[in-house]
Structures are given as structure tokens and as C-alpha cells.
All heavy atoms as an XYZ file, in Angstrom:
750
protein
N      89.316     82.617    128.329
C      88.414     82.492    129.455
C      88.771     81.234    130.244
O      88.981     80.181    129.663
C      86.973     82.371    128.968
C      86.381     83.648    128.426
S      84.597     83.577    128.112
C      84.476     82.243    126.959
N      88.791     81.360    131.552
C      89.103     80.193    132.380
C      87.864     79.365    132.725
O      86.737     79.838    132.661
C      89.693     80.821    133.645
C      89.114     82.189    133.699
C      88.845     82.610    132.282
N      88.125     78.126    133.107
C      87.084     77.265    133.642
C      86.973     77.514    135.141
O      87.985     77.698    135.823
C      87.435     75.784    133.440
C      87.144     75.288    132.066
C      88.137     75.234    131.118
C      85.871     74.853    131.731
C      87.882     74.752    129.849
C      85.602     74.383    130.465
C      86.607     74.326    129.519
N      85.754     77.497    135.663
C      85.510     77.606    137.095
C      84.711     76.391    137.526
O      83.844     75.912    136.795
C      84.743     78.892    137.414
C      85.559     80.127    137.149
C      85.439     80.813    135.955
C      86.472     80.588    138.091
C      86.206     81.939    135.700
C      87.243     81.715    137.848
C      87.099     82.387    136.651
O      87.858     83.489    136.401
N      85.011     75.906    138.730
C      84.343     74.730    139.274
C      83.393     75.144    140.386
O      83.707     76.030    141.189
C      85.382     73.744    139.810
C      86.268     73.213    138.700
O      85.737     72.511    137.834
O      87.479     73.509    138.705
N      82.246     74.463    140.427
C      81.208     74.771    141.397
C      80.675     73.479    142.006
O      80.754     72.413    141.394
C      80.047     75.530    140.730
C      80.511     76.809    140.093
C      80.931     76.823    138.769
C      80.576     77.987    140.815
C      81.396     77.993    138.185
C      81.047     79.157    140.235
C      81.450     79.155    138.917
O      81.913     80.297    138.349
N      80.099     73.621    143.219
C      79.531     72.459    143.885
C      78.309     72.892    144.679
O      78.311     73.936    145.339
C      80.560     71.829    144.824
C      80.100     70.540    145.450
C      81.230     69.879    146.206
C      80.785     68.529    146.704
N      81.891     67.807    147.365
N      77.268     72.063    144.621
C      76.053     72.306    145.389
C      76.268     71.769    146.804
O      76.660     70.619    146.986
C      74.869     71.599    144.735
S      73.346     71.708    145.709
N      76.003     72.610    147.800
C      76.166     72.185    149.186
C      75.013     71.297    149.669
O      75.138     70.658    150.700
C      76.307     73.401    150.093
C      77.600     74.156    149.841
C      77.815     75.289    150.810
O      76.829     75.968    151.190
O      78.972     75.498    151.195
N      73.934     71.250    148.918
C      72.788     70.410    149.310
C      72.928     68.980    148.790
O      72.741     68.031    149.528
C      71.474     71.004    148.794
C      71.161     72.368    149.323
C      70.690     72.304    150.746
C      70.296     73.709    151.183
N      69.973     73.799    152.568
N      73.248     68.828    147.499
C      73.258     67.488    146.891
C      74.653     67.030    146.449
O      74.791     65.940    145.904
C      72.286     67.428    145.719
S      72.814     68.345    144.254
N      75.678     67.858    146.645
C      77.070     67.549    146.269
C      77.301     67.447    144.765
O      78.333     66.929    144.334
C      77.568     66.261    146.941
C      77.867     66.472    148.406
O      78.172     67.621    148.791
O      77.807     65.494    149.169
N      76.366     67.935    143.960
C      76.562     67.943    142.509
C      77.693     68.913    142.161
O      77.716     70.044    142.623
C      75.271     68.353    141.798
C      75.423     68.513    140.319
N      75.667     67.446    139.486
C      75.377     69.610    139.520
C      75.758     67.872    138.235
N      75.580     69.184    138.234
N      78.655     68.456    141.363
C      79.772     69.292    140.910
C      79.636     69.550    139.424
O      79.223     68.677    138.671
C      81.104     68.585    141.175
O      81.294     68.418    142.557
N      80.010     70.764    139.009
C      79.988     71.104    137.592
C      80.988     72.212    137.336
O      81.521     72.816    138.256
C      78.583     71.501    137.128
C      78.011     72.721    137.817
C      78.054     73.955    137.196
C      77.406     72.621    139.067
C      77.520     75.079    137.811
C      76.868     73.728    139.693
C      76.925     74.965    139.062
N      81.277     72.445    136.074
C      82.228     73.477    135.681
C      81.618     74.344    134.598
O      80.721     73.922    133.878
C      83.525     72.848    135.182
C      83.325     71.974    133.978
C      84.578     71.225    133.583
O      85.515     71.121    134.375
O      84.599     70.743    132.440
N      82.121     75.568    134.517
C      81.663     76.486    133.479
C      82.848     77.279    132.953
O      83.747     77.642    133.707
C      80.596     77.429    134.029
C      79.359     76.690    134.462
C      78.092     77.501    134.307
O      78.116     78.563    133.659
O      77.084     77.042    134.836
N      82.820     77.545    131.669
C      83.819     78.374    131.005
C      83.246     79.787    130.977
O      82.279     80.056    130.264
C      84.075     77.850    129.596
C      85.098     78.584    128.743
C      86.489     78.481    129.365
C      85.118     78.018    127.339
N      83.826     80.685    131.796
C      83.260     82.019    131.969
C      84.334     83.093    131.932
O      85.508     82.833    132.206
C      82.568     82.115    133.335
C      81.413     81.172    133.600
C      81.071     81.166    135.072
C      80.211     81.577    132.779
N      83.911     84.303    131.628
C      84.789     85.455    131.769
C      85.019     85.666    133.268
O      84.174     85.316    134.094
C      84.147     86.705    131.170
C      83.966     86.629    129.677
C      83.282     87.882    129.166
C      83.058     87.782    127.669
N      82.321     88.939    127.154
N      86.141     86.264    133.611
C      86.466     86.462    135.025
C      85.367     87.244    135.744
O      84.976     86.896    136.856
C      87.832     87.167    135.169
C      88.939     86.207    134.721
C      88.072     87.635    136.595
C      90.307     86.826    134.636
N      84.837     88.272    135.103
C      83.810     89.089    135.766
C      82.450     88.393    135.835
O      81.516     88.924    136.430
C      83.684     90.456    135.100
C      83.212     90.381    133.666
O      83.233     89.316    133.050
N      82.800     91.506    133.118
N      82.318     87.202    135.257
C      81.060     86.444    135.306
C      81.151     85.233    136.229
O      80.202     84.477    136.349
C      80.685     85.967    133.905
C      80.388     87.076    132.931
C      80.089     86.570    131.533
O      80.447     85.423    131.218
O      79.507     87.336    130.753
N      82.288     85.036    136.900
C      82.507     83.803    137.663
C      81.563     83.605    138.838
O      81.385     82.495    139.297
C      83.955     83.724    138.125
C      84.341     84.721    139.175
C      85.819     84.597    139.525
N      86.212     85.558    140.527
C      86.667     86.777    140.277
N      86.791     87.182    139.036
N      86.997     87.582    141.263
N      80.915     84.662    139.320
C      79.987     84.495    140.444
C      78.554     84.215    139.991
O      77.703     83.895    140.817
C      80.017     85.723    141.354
O      79.529     86.855    140.655
N      78.270     84.298    138.698
C      76.903     84.075    138.204
C      76.314     82.727    138.619
O      75.173     82.669    139.069
C      76.837     84.237    136.685
C      76.821     85.669    136.230
C      76.623     85.755    134.730
C      76.509     87.193    134.292
N      76.262     87.297    132.856
N      77.052     81.616    138.477
C      76.467     80.329    138.864
C      76.078     80.241    140.338
O      75.178     79.487    140.696
C      77.572     79.315    138.526
C      78.332     79.969    137.424
C      78.339     81.425    137.793
N      76.725     81.025    141.212
C      76.394     80.973    142.635
C      75.034     81.602    142.925
O      74.472     81.394    143.998
C      77.469     81.681    143.490
O      77.523     83.056    143.147
C      78.831     81.037    143.283
N      74.491     82.336    141.962
C      73.173     82.965    142.131
C      72.053     82.177    141.458
O      70.892     82.567    141.532
C      73.227     84.393    141.582
C      74.211     85.280    142.334
C      74.123     86.733    141.913
N      74.432     86.964    140.506
C      75.617     87.321    140.044
N      76.632     87.457    140.872
N      75.811     87.534    138.762
N      72.413     81.084    140.798
C      71.411     80.272    140.092
C      71.022     79.054    140.914
O      71.661     78.707    141.903
C      71.965     79.818    138.749
C      72.245     80.963    137.804
C      72.488     80.495    136.386
N      73.532     79.496    136.290
C      74.599     79.591    135.524
N      74.787     80.659    134.788
N      75.481     78.626    135.472
N      69.992     78.370    140.449
C      69.575     77.109    141.049
C      70.568     76.020    140.683
O      71.179     76.062    139.620
C      68.191     76.698    140.550
C      67.072     77.607    140.996
C      65.750     77.115    140.442
C      64.622     78.027    140.858
N      63.341     77.582    140.294
N      70.679     75.024    141.550
C      71.514     73.871    141.250
C      70.918     73.148    140.045
O      69.712     72.869    140.025
C      71.570     72.931    142.457
S      72.370     71.350    142.114
N      71.738     72.812    139.046
C      71.206     72.118    137.872
C      70.744     70.689    138.176
O      69.995     70.112    137.403
C      72.377     72.111    136.886
C      73.589     72.369    137.689
C      73.163     73.118    138.908
N      71.141     70.153    139.322
C      70.766     68.782    139.673
C      69.531     68.740    140.574
O      68.543     68.100    140.246
C      71.950     68.096    140.377
C      71.760     66.624    140.638
C      71.806     65.778    139.373
O      72.370     66.212    138.360
O      71.265     64.671    139.424
N      69.577     69.434    141.717
C      68.474     69.337    142.687
C      67.508     70.518    142.634
O      66.422     70.457    143.209
C      69.021     69.178    144.103
S      69.816     70.656    144.786
N      67.892     71.616    141.974
C      67.005     72.765    141.828
C      66.997     73.738    142.990
O      66.290     74.735    142.959
N      67.786     73.474    144.029
C      67.847     74.380    145.182
C      68.582     75.666    144.795
O      69.529     75.646    144.016
C      68.580     73.722    146.349
C      67.811     72.609    147.009
C      66.642     73.102    147.834
O      66.734     74.204    148.431
O      65.633     72.389    147.879
N      68.147     76.779    145.367
C      68.790     78.053    145.100
C      69.579     78.493    146.323
O      69.189     78.223    147.451
C      67.746     79.110    144.736
C      68.352     80.381    144.204
C      67.326     81.291    143.581
C      68.076     82.506    143.033
N      67.281     83.303    142.176
N      70.704     79.162    146.093
C      71.511     79.676    147.188
C      72.474     78.668    147.785
O      73.040     78.909    148.846
N      72.656     77.540    147.128
C      73.535     76.500    147.679
C      74.751     76.221    146.805
O      75.556     75.353    147.131
C      72.743     75.225    147.908
S      71.972     74.596    146.411
N      74.918     76.947    145.717
C      76.052     76.736    144.816
C      77.229     77.574    145.297
O      77.109     78.773    145.506
C      75.704     77.131    143.368
C      74.513     76.338    142.851
C      76.922     76.989    142.455
C      74.750     74.853    142.757
N      78.369     76.916    145.459
C      79.598     77.588    145.874
C      80.700     77.294    144.865
O      80.779     76.193    144.332
C      80.057     77.095    147.253
C      79.046     77.301    148.354
C      78.821     78.755    148.629
C      77.795     78.920    149.748
N      77.224     80.223    149.814
N      81.540     78.298    144.622
C      82.697     78.080    143.761
C      83.729     77.312    144.571
O      83.948     77.594    145.749
C      83.279     79.408    143.299
C      84.424     79.240    142.331
C      84.994     80.560    141.837
O      84.418     81.611    142.042
N      86.132     80.488    141.198
N      84.343     76.322    143.946
C      85.384     75.545    144.605
C      86.697     75.739    143.861
O      86.717     75.969    142.651
C      85.025     74.042    144.699
C      83.822     73.836    145.605
C      84.751     73.442    143.340
N      87.771     75.647    144.602
C      89.101     75.792    144.016
C      89.651     74.394    143.767
O      89.670     73.554    144.657
C      90.041     76.556    144.965
C      89.440     77.902    145.361
C      91.415     76.712    144.336
C      89.156     78.841    144.207
N      90.081     74.156    142.551
C      90.655     72.860    142.195
C      92.095     73.073    141.764
O      92.537     74.199    141.574
C      89.864     72.196    141.054
O      89.857     73.074    139.937
C      88.436     71.905    141.465
N      92.815     71.993    141.601
C      94.211     72.077    141.185
C      94.342     72.690    139.805
O      93.475     72.553    138.953
N      95.430     73.352    139.599
C      95.721     73.964    138.310
C      96.751     73.097    137.612
O      97.838     72.874    138.136
C      96.258     75.394    138.478
C      95.210     76.250    139.182
C      96.649     75.987    137.138
C      95.703     77.611    139.583
N      96.394     72.596    136.453
C      97.301     71.725    135.721
C      98.393     72.509    135.025
O      98.194     73.639    134.584
N      99.531     71.923    134.933
C     100.636     72.537    134.225
C     101.328     71.490    133.368
O     101.415     70.343    133.752
N     101.786     71.894    132.212
C     102.457     70.982    131.302
C     103.786     71.621    130.924
O     103.827     72.753    130.469
C     101.608     70.743    130.037
C     102.333     69.839    129.072
C     100.253     70.175    130.410
N     104.867     70.876    131.113
C     106.182     71.398    130.772
C     106.853     70.556    129.705
O     107.729     69.773    130.029
N     106.392     70.683    128.482
C     106.980     69.944    127.368
C     107.171     70.876    126.191
O     106.713     72.011    126.199
C     106.097     68.742    126.932
C     105.959     67.732    128.044
C     104.744     69.204    126.463
N     107.820     70.379    125.156
C     108.007     71.132    123.926
C     106.651     71.534    123.373
O     105.794     70.698    123.125
C     108.765     70.242    122.934
C     108.980     70.914    121.590
O     108.821     72.143    121.512
O     109.311     70.201    120.633
N     106.429     72.809    123.174
C     105.139     73.302    122.717
C     105.064     73.562    121.233
O     104.579     74.610    120.832
N     105.544     72.654    120.423
C     105.491     72.845    118.972
C     104.054     72.867    118.476
O     103.254     72.017    118.842
C     106.241     71.731    118.251
C     107.724     71.815    118.460
O     108.265     72.898    118.635
N     108.381     70.683    118.466
N     103.763     73.841    117.627
C     102.443     73.927    117.018
C     102.600     74.301    115.557
O     103.546     74.995    115.192
C     101.586     74.963    117.728
C     101.118     74.525    119.089
S     100.095     75.750    119.864
C     101.337     76.742    120.642
N     101.646     73.852    114.777
C     101.647     74.239    113.371
C     101.054     75.632    113.238
O     100.500     76.186    114.177
C     100.808     73.228    112.570
C     101.363     71.815    112.625
C     100.666     70.886    111.664
N      99.245     71.127    111.557
C      98.320     70.193    111.705
N      98.650     68.963    111.966
N      97.045     70.478    111.573
N     101.140     76.180    112.061
C     100.623     77.520    111.800
C      99.126     77.622    112.088
O      98.624     78.668    112.451
C     100.960     77.970    110.352
C     100.726     79.458    110.164
C     100.155     77.192    109.345
C     101.876     80.297    110.590
N      98.382     76.500    111.973
C      96.939     76.527    112.245
C      96.617     76.427    113.737
O      95.466     76.421    114.129
C      96.222     75.411    111.473
C      96.679     74.019    111.863
O      97.467     73.869    112.821
O      96.243     73.061    111.196
N      97.642     76.357    114.603
C      97.421     76.321    116.042
C      97.287     74.931    116.623
O      97.169     74.778    117.826
N      97.285     73.895    115.785
C      97.181     72.532    116.289
C      98.498     72.088    116.902
O      99.568     72.409    116.409
C      96.767     71.566    115.177
C      95.332     71.780    114.753
O      94.539     72.358    115.478
N      95.006     71.333    113.566
N      98.404     71.338    117.997
C      99.589     70.859    118.695
C     100.267     69.747    117.895
O      99.617     68.982    117.184
C      99.197     70.337    120.062
N     101.577     69.675    118.041
C     102.357     68.610    117.406
C     103.330     68.030    118.417
O     103.526     68.571    119.496
C     103.145     69.140    116.188
O     104.068     70.131    116.640
C     102.231     69.717    115.129
N     103.961     66.943    118.061
C     105.042     66.361    118.857
C     104.633     65.960    120.258
O     103.519     65.519    120.516
N     105.569     66.162    121.191
C     105.368     65.752    122.582
C     104.210     66.504    123.228
O     103.472     65.948    124.043
C     106.651     65.959    123.376
N     104.049     67.774    122.874
C     102.949     68.545    123.447
C     101.606     67.928    123.080
O     100.717     67.802    123.913
C     103.015     70.002    122.976
C     101.961     70.872    123.612
C     102.086     71.258    124.934
C     100.874     71.296    122.884
C     101.114     72.049    125.528
C      99.902     72.098    123.467
C     100.026     72.473    124.791
N     101.449     67.508    121.841
C     100.215     66.852    121.406
C      99.980     65.579    122.202
O      98.865     65.311    122.655
C     100.273     66.540    119.911
C      99.028     65.840    119.398
C      99.142     65.500    117.903
N      97.989     64.789    117.442
C      96.827     65.346    117.120
N      96.678     66.645    117.208
N      95.813     64.605    116.708
N     101.033     64.790    122.398
C     100.900     63.547    123.153
C     100.454     63.811    124.591
O      99.575     63.131    125.120
C     102.224     62.784    123.164
C     102.650     62.324    121.776
O     101.787     62.265    120.863
O     103.851     62.029    121.601
N     101.051     64.824    125.208
C     100.688     65.156    126.585
C      99.251     65.655    126.651
O      98.478     65.251    127.525
C     101.663     66.197    127.180
C     101.137     66.733    128.500
C     103.030     65.584    127.364
N      98.863     66.527    125.735
C      97.499     67.053    125.757
C      96.475     65.949    125.501
O      95.390     65.960    126.071
C      97.337     68.196    124.753
C      98.088     69.461    125.149
S      97.810     70.012    126.848
C      96.068     70.385    126.829
N      96.813     64.975    124.687
C      95.918     63.836    124.468
C      95.733     63.056    125.766
O      94.625     62.672    126.117
C      96.465     62.918    123.368
C      95.536     61.784    122.999
C      94.221     62.274    122.410
O      94.199     63.139    121.554
N      93.116     61.733    122.889
N      96.835     62.857    126.515
C      96.741     62.168    127.806
C      95.925     62.973    128.808
O      95.166     62.406    129.596
C      98.132     61.877    128.359
C      98.849     60.794    127.597
C     100.228     60.546    128.151
C     100.955     59.497    127.312
N     102.332     59.301    127.758
N      96.072     64.293    128.783
C      95.307     65.154    129.678
C      93.809     64.988    129.412
O      93.015     64.871    130.343
C      95.729     66.631    129.530
C      94.747     67.566    130.218
C      97.136     66.839    130.071
N      93.411     64.951    128.139
C      91.977     64.822    127.818
C      91.407     63.482    128.249
O      90.199     63.353    128.435
C      91.703     65.011    126.310
O      92.341     63.972    125.575
C      92.161     66.368    125.824
N      92.260     62.481    128.446
C      91.801     61.151    128.842
C      91.892     60.924    130.347
O      91.521     59.863    130.839
C      92.632     60.095    128.114
C      92.434     60.135    126.611
C      93.460     59.323    125.839
O      94.360     58.719    126.466
O      93.365     59.309    124.597
N      92.353     61.929    131.085
C      92.557     61.759    132.521
C      91.258     61.930    133.301
O      90.335     62.620    132.865
C      93.602     62.752    133.021
O      93.125     64.069    132.897
N      91.169     61.281    134.493
C      89.990     61.440    135.344
C      89.804     62.910    135.703
O      90.766     63.623    135.942
C      90.330     60.612    136.588
C      91.392     59.669    136.143
C      92.166     60.386    135.076
N      88.591     63.358    135.713
C      88.299     64.755    136.002
C      88.227     65.618    134.761
O      87.628     66.681    134.779
N      88.839     65.174    133.675
C      88.787     65.907    132.413
C      87.917     65.149    131.416
O      87.056     65.733    130.764
C      90.199     66.111    131.826
C      91.088     66.908    132.783
C      90.133     66.771    130.463
C      90.682     68.327    132.999
N      88.130     63.834    131.316
C      87.381     63.007    130.364
C      85.879     63.147    130.614
O      85.409     63.024    131.725
C      87.798     61.547    130.479
C      87.201     60.681    129.389
C      87.870     59.324    129.353
C      87.360     58.467    128.240
N      87.691     58.976    126.925
N      85.154     63.452    129.566
C      83.701     63.597    129.664
C      83.247     64.979    130.105
O      82.056     65.217    130.244
N      84.188     65.902    130.313
C      83.825     67.243    130.774
C      83.908     68.249    129.623
O      84.356     67.934    128.525
C      84.775     67.686    131.896
O      86.061     67.944    131.370
N      83.483     69.466    129.917
C      83.589     70.542    128.931
C      85.051     70.831    128.604
O      85.385     71.225    127.508
C      82.924     71.813    129.455
C      81.427     71.712    129.558
C      80.839     72.980    130.113
C      79.361     72.853    130.339
N      78.799     74.056    130.959
N      85.930     70.623    129.584
C      87.349     70.867    129.356
C      87.911     69.917    128.306
O      88.748     70.302    127.502
C      88.147     70.723    130.649
C      87.901     71.839    131.597
C      88.709     71.712    132.839
N      88.121     72.595    133.842
C      88.663     72.876    134.979
N      89.812     72.340    135.308
N      88.075     73.681    135.823
N      87.462     68.665    128.331
C      87.937     67.712    127.334
C      87.646     68.234    125.931
O      88.524     68.266    125.071
C      87.290     66.342    127.519
C      87.684     65.364    126.438
C      86.899     64.055    126.478
O      85.849     63.984    127.132
O      87.349     63.105    125.816
N      86.419     68.660    125.715
C      86.044     69.156    124.387
C      86.808     70.428    124.048
O      87.246     70.608    122.917
C      84.540     69.404    124.312
C      84.067     69.687    122.911
C      84.435     68.580    121.934
O      84.231     67.411    122.213
N      84.995     68.938    120.805
N      86.994     71.307    125.035
C      87.745     72.541    124.804
C      89.179     72.222    124.377
O      89.681     72.777    123.402
C      87.743     73.401    126.075
C      88.665     74.591    125.976
C      88.284     75.730    125.272
C      89.922     74.566    126.556
C      89.132     76.820    125.161
C      90.781     75.658    126.445
C      90.378     76.770    125.752
O      91.230     77.835    125.648
N      89.860     71.338    125.116
C      91.236     70.982    124.783
C      91.328     70.355    123.407
O      92.228     70.653    122.630
C      91.835     70.041    125.822
C      92.067     70.654    127.180
C      92.033     69.880    128.323
C      92.332     72.023    127.342
C      92.245     70.429    129.576
C      92.543     72.565    128.577
C      92.500     71.768    129.698
O      92.717     72.315    130.935
N      90.391     69.450    123.104
C      90.424     68.782    121.804
C      90.241     69.780    120.664
O      90.899     69.708    119.636
C      89.371     67.686    121.742
C      89.769     66.459    122.544
C      88.764     65.352    122.401
C      89.286     64.096    123.075
N      88.405     62.963    122.862
N      89.338     70.732    120.866
C      89.101     71.739    119.842
C      90.293     72.701    119.756
O      90.784     72.991    118.668
C      87.812     72.529    120.158
O      86.721     71.611    120.221
C      87.540     73.573    119.098
N      90.748     73.181    120.913
C      91.834     74.176    120.940
C      93.138     73.636    120.346
O      93.833     74.345    119.642
C      92.078     74.609    122.388
C      93.320     75.476    122.610
C      93.198     76.790    121.859
N      94.386     77.599    122.006
C      95.433     77.578    121.175
N      95.436     76.775    120.138
N      96.458     78.378    121.364
N      93.477     72.392    120.659
C      94.763     71.847    120.231
C      94.647     70.917    119.040
O      95.625     70.311    118.627
C      95.451     71.138    121.401
C      95.683     72.060    122.545
C      95.088     72.000    123.773
C      96.522     73.219    122.577
N      95.512     73.041    124.549
C      96.390     73.802    123.838
C      97.366     73.812    121.648
C      97.085     74.948    124.210
C      98.052     74.960    122.025
C      97.911     75.517    123.285
N      93.459     70.780    118.452
C      93.299     69.964    117.247
C      93.544     68.493    117.488
O      94.139     67.813    116.657
N      93.075     67.993    118.614
C      93.303     66.588    118.973
C      92.232     65.684    118.379
O      91.119     66.044    118.232
C      93.337     66.408    120.484
C      94.360     67.286    121.212
C      94.205     67.127    122.708
C      95.767     66.925    120.786
């Protein structure tokens, strides 16, 4: 499941959700989690990250080597640190 980014047009609150593709419009029909206004949430398009390093993984799916180092840096980067994506990456890659 991909992450989708949303922003309230009234208060500029930004948030993300991990959703199935067919559920990506659900947040646009809800109230803003910050200001409570309805009908002001819009999906926004953000950059798509890409990593081009050795993707060594152990049998348990945890990242190793250079890939682990890069993914650790990704979790500490602005826009990821403190977000749901940070926790997802840490759990997914065993960081």
C-alpha cells in the first residue's frame, strides 16, 4: 500500500495516510483533523523517493549493508522523521 499526502486548504495542515489505491480519496471526504472543516482536504502530489544501492537483505527481510545505511538516513531526513513513513520504513527494513 502506498502513502498518500493531503493538505487542508483552510488551515494548511498537512498529513499522510497509508491506504489502498481504491481508498485514496477517502480523506478528501472527511473533516480536517486539525481545524475540523469539511470539504477542504485535497490530495497533494509529493516527490517520489528512489534509492539505487545494493539491496542485500537477510532471509527475515531486514536490510543489510549499504541499503540499510541508506534507509537509516532516509528515516532521519526532513519530511520523513516523525512521520508514519519513518515507522513504516523502520519496521519494514528492520532498522
